[in-house]
N, C-alpha and C positions, 0 to 999 in steps of 0.2 A: 573805633570805626572812623574812617576818613569821611569827610563831607565837603560839599561845595555850595556856594551861594552865588547866583548869577542874576544881574539886573542890567537891562538896557544893552544887550549884546545881540546883534543880528535880529532875528525874529522874536527874541525873548525880551520882554519889557518888564513886567511886574515880577516875573520869576515865580518861584514856588510860593504858594499862598498860605502855607502852614509852617509851623516850626521855625518861625522868624526867618523864613526863606532858605533854610538849610536843607539840601538834598543829601540823604545818606547814601554812601557808596558801600553797598552791602556785599555779602558773599555772592548773591545774584542780584543785579540791578537791571531793570528793564524800562525802556522808554517807548511809548507808542503815541502815534499822532498822524495827522494828515501830512501830505507833502508840504514842505516848507514851514512846518510848525516849529522846528527847532530841535527835534529829538536827536538827530545826528550832530547838531551843533553842541549840545550838552555832552554827548559821548566824546566828541573831539576835544572839547575843553578839558574834560576829565583826563583824557590821555596825555594832554600837554602838561598839566600840573603834576600828574603821576611821574612823568618823565623828568621834569624839573627837580622834583624831590629825590628821585633816584640819582640824578647827576650830582646834586649837592651832597648826598650821602656818600656816593662813590669817591668823591674827591675830598672828603673830610671837610667840606665847607670852603675849599680853596676857590671854587668857582662862584662864591657868593657875590663878590664885587661885579663880576661879569654878568651874573643873572639879575642883579639889581639895576637894570638899565631898560628903559621902555623900548628902545630900538631893538634890543636883543629879544625882548618878550614878543614884540610884533613880528619879528623874524620867525619865531616859533609858531605863531598863528598862521604865517604864510605856508607853513608845512602842510596844513590842511586847507589852505586857501580860504581862511576865514579872517584874514588880517583887515579886510574892509568892513567887518562887522562891528568894529569899535565905534560907539557913539560918544558924544561929549559927556554923557552921563553914565557911561559904562562903569560898572563896579563888579568885580569878581573876587570872592574870598574862598580860599581853600584851606582847610584844616586837615593836615595829613598825620602820618604816624611819626615822622621825624622833623617835618618843617611845616610851619604855617606861612602861607603866601597870600598877599593882598595886592590886587591891581586896580587902580583907578585911572580913568582916561586922562592923559596929559601928565601923568606922574610915573616915576620909576616904581617898580614893584617893591613892596615891603616884605622882607623875608626874615622869619624868626625861627631859630632852631629850638626843638623841643628837647629838653634835657631828660636824661634817663629813659630814653625811648627804647622800644624793643623792635625796632625796624629790621626787617630782613630783606635782602636784595631780591627784587622781582625781575622776571623777563616780561617786558610789556610789549604786547603785539596788537597792532591795529589791523583789523580786517576790513578794508574799504568796500563799499558797495560796488565799485567798479572792478572788483577782483576778477570778474569773468574775462576782462581784456587779456590777462596774462595767459589764459588758456585758449581763447578764441583766435588770438592773433598768432600766425605762424612766424617763426624766427623772432620771437619776442625780445631776444637779447640784441637785436640789431635794428637799425632804422632810426631816422631822425625824429620820427613821430613820438618816440618815448619822451623826448624833451618837452612835449606838450602835456604830459601827465603831471599830476600833483606829485610832490615829493613823497607823500604818504603812499601813493600807489607805486612809485618807483622803488621805494624801500620794500614794499610788500613783494614786488617782483623779485627782488634780490633774495629775500628769505624763502620765497617759493622756489627759487632756483636751488638754494641750499638744501631745502627739504626734498626736492626731486632727486638730487645727487645722492642724498642719504639713503634713498631706497636701493636695496641691493639689486644688482643686475639680474633680470629674469625672475625676480621675486614677485609673487602675486599678492596684492594687498586687497583684501575684500572690503567693499564699501557697505556701510550699513543701510544703504538705500538701493532699490532696484535689482538686488541680487546679481551684481556684477563685480568684477575685479579690475584692478588697475596694475599695469606693468610698465616699468621704466626702461627705455633703451638709451643707455648712456652715450653710446657712440654717435647717435643721431639726435640726442637730447629730445626725445619724444616720449611723452606719456601716453600709453595706450589704454583704452577701455575694452575689456573682454567680457562679452556676454554669451548667451547661448547661441553658438554658431556664428559669431562675428568678433572681429578685433579691429578697432578703429582708433586713429589718432584722436586725442582729446579735442583738438581743434575742429574735428569733423563730426562731433557728437552733439547731442541735444543741449539746449541752453542750460537745463537744470544741472547736467554733469559739469558744464563749464563754470558754473558759479559755485557748486558745492565742492568739487574735487580740490580746488585750491584751498578752500576753507578746511576741508578734511586733512589734506596732506600737511599743511602748515601747522594745524593744531596738534597733530600727532608728533611732528618734528619738535615743536616747542616743548611739549611735555617731556620728550626724550632728553632735552637739554638739562633737565633737573638732575639727570643721572650722569650725563657725559660732560656737562659744563659748556659755557658759551665762550667762543673765541673773543679775546679782548680786542678792542679797537686800538689802533696804533698809539693814539694819544694816551689812552688809559694804560697801555703796556709800558710806555715810557714813564708815566707817573708812578706806576707800581714798582718799576725797576729802581727809580731814584729814591722813593720812600724806603724801600727795602735796604738799599745801600746805606741810607742815613742811620737806620736802626742797627744794622750789623757793624757799622764803623764807629758807633758811639761807645766809647770806653766807660762811660758812666753807668751803662746798663749791665746788669748781671746776665748770665746765659738764660736763666729762667725768665727774666724780664724781656729779653729779646725774643724768646719763643712766644710769649703772650702778645707782644706788640705785633710780631709778624702774623700771628693767628688773627688778630683783630683787623690787620690790613687786608689779609686774604678774604675775610668775611665781607669786605666792601666790594668784592668782585665775584664771589661764589653765589650763583643763583639758588635761591631756596624755594621760590614759588613762582607762579605764572599769573599774569593779569591779562586776560583776553578781552579786547573791546571789539565787538562784532556788529557791523552794520548789516541789517536785513538777512539774517541767516536763512530766511524762507525763500530767498530770491529764486524764481523760476521753478519752484518745487511744488509737487502735488501735496495736498494737506497731510497725508500719512507720512510722506517723506519729510515734511517740515518737522513733524514730531520726532522722527528718527534723527534729524539733524540736531535738534535741541538736546535729545538724549545723549548724543555723541559729545556735545559741548559740556553737558553736566558731568559726564564721566571724567573728562579731563579736569573739570573744576573741583570735583570731589576727591581727586587723587591726593591732594594735600590740603590740610585744613585752612591754611592761609591763602589759598588761590582765590581769585575773584573773576567773575564773568559779568561783563556789561554788554547789554544788547539794546540796539535801536531797531524797531520793527514797525511794519504796517499791518502785520498779520494777526487777526484774532485767534488763528489756530496756534500760534506760538504761545499766546497767553493761556489759551485753553489747555494746551499740553503742559504748560508750567503749573497750572492749577492742579492737573492730575498728579504731577510729581509732588506737589505740596500735600495733597490729600493722601497720597500713598504713604508719605512719611508719617502723617498723623495716624493713619490706620495701623502702621507698624508699631508706632510708639504705644498705642492703646491696646492693641490685640496681639502684637507679635507676628501677625500674618503678613506675608510678602507675596504680592502678585507677581506672576512670571515676568511681565514686561517692566516691572518696577523694582529692580534690584537696588541695593544700597547706593550704587554709583549713579542711579538715575533719579534719586529722590532728593528733596531739599525741604528743610524746615521752613515754616511760615515766617518765623522770626529772622531767618537768613535771607529773606527776599525783600527788596524794595521795588515798587512798581509805580510808574508815573505816566500821566497822560498830558500832552502838551496841546494847548488850544488858545487862540487869540492872544498870544504873548504871555500866557500864564501856564503854570505847571501845577497839576493836581495829583495828589496821591490816589491811587485806585485800589489800595488794600482795604479790605473789609475786616475790621478787627473783630466783628461779631462772628462771622462765618469762618474766619481765619483762612480766607481765600482772596484771590484777586476779584474785584467787583464784577459780577456778571454783566451788569448794564454797560460797563466800559468795554467789555469784550465784544458784545454782540449788538451794540447800538446801531451799527450800520445795517445789519440784517433786519433789525426791527423796522428801520425806515423803508427798506426795500420791500419787506412783507407788508407794511402798511400801504404802500403804493399799489402792490399787487391786489390787496383786498379792495381797495378803492376802485381800481380798474375792473375787478371782477363784478362789483356792484353795479357798474354802468352797463354791463352786458344785458341785452333784452332777454327776458325770460322766454324759454322755448316751451310753449304749451304742450308740444308733442312729448 
């Protein structure tokens, strides 16, 4: 299992207070906390180190010298606009499946390859909280304002465009929320929402649709890439072409050796799994729709054993829904019974979940090993405070003798 240790980066100071500071990147990993607590910062850092590892694997380590440069690393931080989060005491360690990477402020990153690893190439997708911009803004592919967006949002816009185009003309795509369909008009590049008696451009619909539909469309598209394959970037295509030629033209290799080497080279570019990092899947959604959004993400995550889902959230409903999926899996394992809303694709084992709360620069695990669930106090502490205030106010009301 991959893991990361973060100290003195942005709002994160002490970091994780257990396990010598190591945060496990599990099959499902969730971070919850107040605004500015650092939950999205952790998710963004994880995405950067996952991408570095993928790049190193894909180029057979040829990018090692380029990656072992502090300026290059800070340029990657700029992708998520967190390059100013580095303090003089910043220290980040990442232990992956193919590479271990350590960064300390003022120093070049240290990168070490893990020998005899079983790394398989992932498609890494970051779903930014600002994703509703790509659906609420008309003519999103034009306009100078796009230059003001973060590079992560610009890249999400590009994959969202690919995902839209991938929808067949006039094909209805049913959403798991609100009992509506979506339809793409390629000629006008417009995604429509079709409900009972209406058909509206996505840009004119409710904010919940504008935040969820880009998440839904891109997640479906990315899952499909496991079957169809991902188009190579131009620099990767050139690298693949050159390395293939070296193998084919080497007279010292037998034909069998050439086939094996070409197969190994192709494995560096064939996607075998997906790693989805999602900010605020609950954005602008009613609680029951939040649960359905989570179920949709779990379905994609459970399609392949090696897939991973990383979530940052404000919502106790996301945690409660995740708890239900954990409990449903335990019920099935012990009784063989399956509740209708919790098919195999929507369940997850407690051991496959990591859950953390961020507060005052520290990170705490909110898994309850005794109940085998996410800690209920962490889920509903805000409601407890609100209810406590309500009870106190109620006590102040004068008693009506009548």
